[in-house]
mmCIF file of the C-alpha atoms, coordinates in Angstrom:
data_MODEL
# 
_entry.id   MODEL 
# 
loop_
_atom_site.group_PDB 
_atom_site.id 
_atom_site.type_symbol 
_atom_site.label_atom_id 
_atom_site.label_alt_id 
_atom_site.label_comp_id 
_atom_site.label_asym_id 
_atom_site.label_entity_id 
_atom_site.label_seq_id 
_atom_site.pdbx_PDB_ins_code 
_atom_site.Cartn_x 
_atom_site.Cartn_y 
_atom_site.Cartn_z 
_atom_site.occupancy 
_atom_site.B_iso_or_equiv 
_atom_site.pdbx_formal_charge 
_atom_site.auth_seq_id 
_atom_site.auth_comp_id 
_atom_site.auth_asym_id 
_atom_site.auth_atom_id 
_atom_site.pdbx_PDB_model_num 
ATOM 1  C CA . MET A 1 1  ? 8.534  35.112 -2.563 1.00 0.00 ? 1  MET A CA 1 
ATOM 2  C CA . ASN A 1 2  ? 11.124 33.207 -0.182 1.00 0.00 ? 2  ASN A CA 1 
ATOM 3  C CA . GLU A 1 3  ? 14.733 33.328 -0.350 1.00 0.00 ? 3  GLU A CA 1 
ATOM 4  C CA . ASP A 1 4  ? 17.254 31.370 1.695  1.00 0.00 ? 4  ASP A CA 1 
ATOM 5  C CA . ARG A 1 5  ? 19.719 33.808 3.134  1.00 0.00 ? 5  ARG A CA 1 
ATOM 6  C CA . THR A 1 6  ? 20.358 32.288 6.708  1.00 0.00 ? 6  THR A CA 1 
ATOM 7  C CA . GLY A 1 7  ? 22.886 29.832 5.622  1.00 0.00 ? 7  GLY A CA 1 
ATOM 8  C CA . ARG A 1 8  ? 21.009 26.951 7.296  1.00 0.00 ? 8  ARG A CA 1 
ATOM 9  C CA . GLY A 1 9  ? 18.657 25.966 4.624  1.00 0.00 ? 9  GLY A CA 1 
ATOM 10 C CA . GLU A 1 10 ? 16.033 27.924 6.073  1.00 0.00 ? 10 GLU A CA 1 
ATOM 11 C CA . SER A 1 11 ? 13.701 29.919 3.833  1.00 0.00 ? 11 SER A CA 1 
ATOM 12 C CA . VAL A 1 12 ? 12.869 33.396 5.032  1.00 0.00 ? 12 VAL A CA 1 
ATOM 13 C CA . ASP A 1 13 ? 10.302 35.666 3.377  1.00 0.00 ? 13 ASP A CA 1 
ATOM 14 C CA . LEU A 1 14 ? 11.403 39.054 2.052  1.00 0.00 ? 14 LEU A CA 1 
ATOM 15 C CA . TYR A 1 15 ? 9.168  40.867 4.649  1.00 0.00 ? 15 TYR A CA 1 
ATOM 16 C CA . THR A 1 16 ? 10.763 39.117 7.574  1.00 0.00 ? 16 THR A CA 1 
ATOM 17 C CA . ARG A 1 17 ? 14.250 39.660 6.201  1.00 0.00 ? 17 ARG A CA 1 
ATOM 18 C CA . ARG A 1 18 ? 13.579 43.288 5.364  1.00 0.00 ? 18 ARG A CA 1 
ATOM 19 C CA . ARG A 1 19 ? 12.114 43.919 8.795  1.00 0.00 ? 19 ARG A CA 1 
ATOM 20 C CA . ALA A 1 20 ? 15.083 42.183 10.624 1.00 0.00 ? 20 ALA A CA 1 
ATOM 21 C CA . TYR A 1 21 ? 17.438 44.451 8.715  1.00 0.00 ? 21 TYR A CA 1 
ATOM 22 C CA . GLU A 1 22 ? 15.443 47.382 9.809  1.00 0.00 ? 22 GLU A CA 1 
ATOM 23 C CA . LEU A 1 23 ? 15.724 46.355 13.457 1.00 0.00 ? 23 LEU A CA 1 
ATOM 24 C CA . VAL A 1 24 ? 19.508 45.988 13.004 1.00 0.00 ? 24 VAL A CA 1 
ATOM 25 C CA . ARG A 1 25 ? 19.787 49.298 11.112 1.00 0.00 ? 25 ARG A CA 1 
ATOM 26 C CA . ALA A 1 26 ? 17.902 51.164 13.639 1.00 0.00 ? 26 ALA A CA 1 
ATOM 27 C CA . VAL A 1 27 ? 20.302 50.145 16.370 1.00 0.00 ? 27 VAL A CA 1 
ATOM 28 C CA . LEU A 1 28 ? 23.420 50.641 14.489 1.00 0.00 ? 28 LEU A CA 1 
ATOM 29 C CA . SER A 1 29 ? 22.165 54.018 13.214 1.00 0.00 ? 29 SER A CA 1 
ATOM 30 C CA . HIS A 1 30 ? 22.064 55.228 16.810 1.00 0.00 ? 30 HIS A CA 1 
ATOM 31 C CA . ASP A 1 31 ? 25.330 53.700 18.119 1.00 0.00 ? 31 ASP A CA 1 
ATOM 32 C CA . ASN A 1 32 ? 26.089 56.883 19.811 1.00 0.00 ? 32 ASN A CA 1 
ATOM 33 C CA . ASP A 1 33 ? 22.762 56.951 21.679 1.00 0.00 ? 33 ASP A CA 1 
ATOM 34 C CA . GLN A 1 34 ? 21.547 53.592 23.056 1.00 0.00 ? 34 GLN A CA 1 
ATOM 35 C CA . GLU A 1 35 ? 18.251 54.765 24.118 1.00 0.00 ? 35 GLU A CA 1 
ATOM 36 C CA . GLN A 1 36 ? 17.423 56.116 20.645 1.00 0.00 ? 36 GLN A CA 1 
ATOM 37 C CA . GLY A 1 37 ? 18.617 52.794 19.132 1.00 0.00 ? 37 GLY A CA 1 
ATOM 38 C CA . ILE A 1 38 ? 16.343 50.938 21.473 1.00 0.00 ? 38 ILE A CA 1 
ATOM 39 C CA . SER A 1 39 ? 13.555 53.257 20.817 1.00 0.00 ? 39 SER A CA 1 
ATOM 40 C CA . ALA A 1 40 ? 13.962 52.933 16.972 1.00 0.00 ? 40 ALA A CA 1 
ATOM 41 C CA . ALA A 1 41 ? 14.078 49.190 17.141 1.00 0.00 ? 41 ALA A CA 1 
ATOM 42 C CA . ARG A 1 42 ? 10.990 49.108 19.441 1.00 0.00 ? 42 ARG A CA 1 
ATOM 43 C CA . SER A 1 43 ? 9.304  51.288 16.724 1.00 0.00 ? 43 SER A CA 1 
ATOM 44 C CA . VAL A 1 44 ? 10.046 48.717 14.065 1.00 0.00 ? 44 VAL A CA 1 
ATOM 45 C CA . ALA A 1 45 ? 8.866  45.796 16.110 1.00 0.00 ? 45 ALA A CA 1 
ATOM 46 C CA . ALA A 1 46 ? 5.629  47.644 16.969 1.00 0.00 ? 46 ALA A CA 1 
ATOM 47 C CA . ALA A 1 47 ? 5.120  48.127 13.179 1.00 0.00 ? 47 ALA A CA 1 
ATOM 48 C CA . VAL A 1 48 ? 5.666  44.418 12.573 1.00 0.00 ? 48 VAL A CA 1 
ATOM 49 C CA . LEU A 1 49 ? 3.156  43.589 15.298 1.00 0.00 ? 49 LEU A CA 1 
ATOM 50 C CA . ALA A 1 50 ? 0.582  46.143 13.878 1.00 0.00 ? 50 ALA A CA 1 
ATOM 51 C CA . GLU A 1 51 ? 0.981  45.106 10.253 1.00 0.00 ? 51 GLU A CA 1 
ATOM 52 C CA . ALA A 1 52 ? 1.347  41.364 10.399 1.00 0.00 ? 52 ALA A CA 1 
ATOM 53 C CA . GLY A 1 53 ? 0.663  40.037 14.056 1.00 0.00 ? 53 GLY A CA 1 
ATOM 54 C CA . THR A 1 54 ? 2.420  38.048 16.385 1.00 0.00 ? 54 THR A CA 1 
ATOM 55 C CA . ASP A 1 55 ? 3.661  35.272 14.006 1.00 0.00 ? 55 ASP A CA 1 
ATOM 56 C CA . SER A 1 56 ? 5.465  37.900 12.032 1.00 0.00 ? 56 SER A CA 1 
ATOM 57 C CA . VAL A 1 57 ? 7.252  39.254 15.184 1.00 0.00 ? 57 VAL A CA 1 
ATOM 58 C CA . ALA A 1 58 ? 8.159  35.677 16.205 1.00 0.00 ? 58 ALA A CA 1 
ATOM 59 C CA . ASP A 1 59 ? 9.509  35.046 12.559 1.00 0.00 ? 59 ASP A CA 1 
ATOM 60 C CA . VAL A 1 60 ? 11.601 38.282 12.753 1.00 0.00 ? 60 VAL A CA 1 
ATOM 61 C CA . ALA A 1 61 ? 12.930 37.204 16.147 1.00 0.00 ? 61 ALA A CA 1 
ATOM 62 C CA . VAL A 1 62 ? 13.984 33.657 14.626 1.00 0.00 ? 62 VAL A CA 1 
ATOM 63 C CA . ASP A 1 63 ? 15.563 35.185 11.574 1.00 0.00 ? 63 ASP A CA 1 
ATOM 64 C CA . LEU A 1 64 ? 17.689 37.545 13.833 1.00 0.00 ? 64 LEU A CA 1 
ATOM 65 C CA . SER A 1 65 ? 18.677 34.534 15.908 1.00 0.00 ? 65 SER A CA 1 
ATOM 66 C CA . MET A 1 66 ? 19.625 32.582 13.043 1.00 0.00 ? 66 MET A CA 1 
ATOM 67 C CA . ARG A 1 67 ? 21.828 35.322 11.628 1.00 0.00 ? 67 ARG A CA 1 
ATOM 68 C CA . LEU A 1 68 ? 23.421 35.998 14.854 1.00 0.00 ? 68 LEU A CA 1 
ATOM 69 C CA . ALA A 1 69 ? 24.110 32.357 15.283 1.00 0.00 ? 69 ALA A CA 1 
ATOM 70 C CA . SER A 1 70 ? 25.761 32.253 12.048 1.00 0.00 ? 70 SER A CA 1 
ATOM 71 C CA . ALA A 1 71 ? 27.782 35.366 12.792 1.00 0.00 ? 71 ALA A CA 1 
ATOM 72 C CA . LEU A 1 72 ? 29.058 33.830 16.050 1.00 0.00 ? 72 LEU A CA 1 
ATOM 73 C CA . GLU A 1 73 ? 29.911 30.642 14.339 1.00 0.00 ? 73 GLU A CA 1 
ATOM 74 C CA . ARG A 1 74 ? 32.261 32.433 11.966 1.00 0.00 ? 74 ARG A CA 1 
ATOM 75 C CA . ILE A 1 75 ? 33.833 34.598 14.877 1.00 0.00 ? 75 ILE A CA 1 
ATOM 76 C CA . ALA A 1 76 ? 34.176 31.546 17.050 1.00 0.00 ? 76 ALA A CA 1 
ATOM 77 C CA . ALA A 1 77 ? 35.809 29.617 14.267 1.00 0.00 ? 77 ALA A CA 1 
ATOM 78 C CA . ASP A 1 78 ? 38.229 32.564 13.517 1.00 0.00 ? 78 ASP A CA 1 
ATOM 79 C CA . GLN A 1 79 ? 39.119 32.452 17.286 1.00 0.00 ? 79 GLN A CA 1 
ATOM 80 C CA . GLY A 1 80 ? 39.387 28.635 17.492 1.00 0.00 ? 80 GLY A CA 1 
ATOM 81 C CA . LEU A 1 81 ? 36.460 28.616 19.910 1.00 0.00 ? 81 LEU A CA 1 
ATOM 82 C CA . ALA A 1 82 ? 33.073 26.577 19.956 1.00 0.00 ? 82 ALA A CA 1 
ATOM 83 C CA . ALA A 1 83 ? 30.194 28.944 19.062 1.00 0.00 ? 83 ALA A CA 1 
ATOM 84 C CA . VAL A 1 84 ? 28.267 27.850 22.082 1.00 0.00 ? 84 VAL A CA 1 
ATOM 85 C CA . ASP A 1 85 ? 31.157 28.943 24.190 1.00 0.00 ? 85 ASP A CA 1 
ATOM 86 C CA . LEU A 1 86 ? 31.276 32.292 22.609 1.00 0.00 ? 86 LEU A CA 1 
ATOM 87 C CA . ALA A 1 87 ? 27.514 32.877 22.833 1.00 0.00 ? 87 ALA A CA 1 
ATOM 88 C CA . GLU A 1 88 ? 27.844 32.013 26.557 1.00 0.00 ? 88 GLU A CA 1 
ATOM 89 C CA . VAL A 1 89 ? 30.416 34.661 26.925 1.00 0.00 ? 89 VAL A CA 1 
ATOM 90 C CA . TRP A 1 90 ? 28.289 37.233 24.984 1.00 0.00 ? 90 TRP A CA 1 
ATOM 91 C CA . PHE A 1 91 ? 25.063 36.594 26.720 1.00 0.00 ? 91 PHE A CA 1 
ATOM 92 C CA . VAL A 1 92 ? 25.661 35.283 30.247 1.00 0.00 ? 92 VAL A CA 1 
ATOM 93 C CA . ASP A 1 93 ? 26.659 37.646 32.788 1.00 0.00 ? 93 ASP A CA 1 
# 
C-alpha cells in the first residue's frame, strides 16, 4: 500500500513512513540525553537494514529528507527566507 504524505507528489510506502517516524520518535523521546536518542535511532536503522535491506534504508533516508525539506520550506516562508538559505544555516557550520 502506498500513500502520498510527502507533500511533493511522491508516493511513500507505509513501511518506510512508519520507520521514518520511529527514527524521529526515538530521537525526540530522548531529548534530554542525546546519546540515548542516537543509540535508539541507530537501533531502528539497524532493524530496517536487517529486515528490508539497503534499499529500504535509502528509502527511509529519502523520506526523512523530503519531510525535513517540507518543514524547512514552511519555516522559511514564515520567516520570509528562502528554504535553501535556512537549510544552509541549519546544516553548514
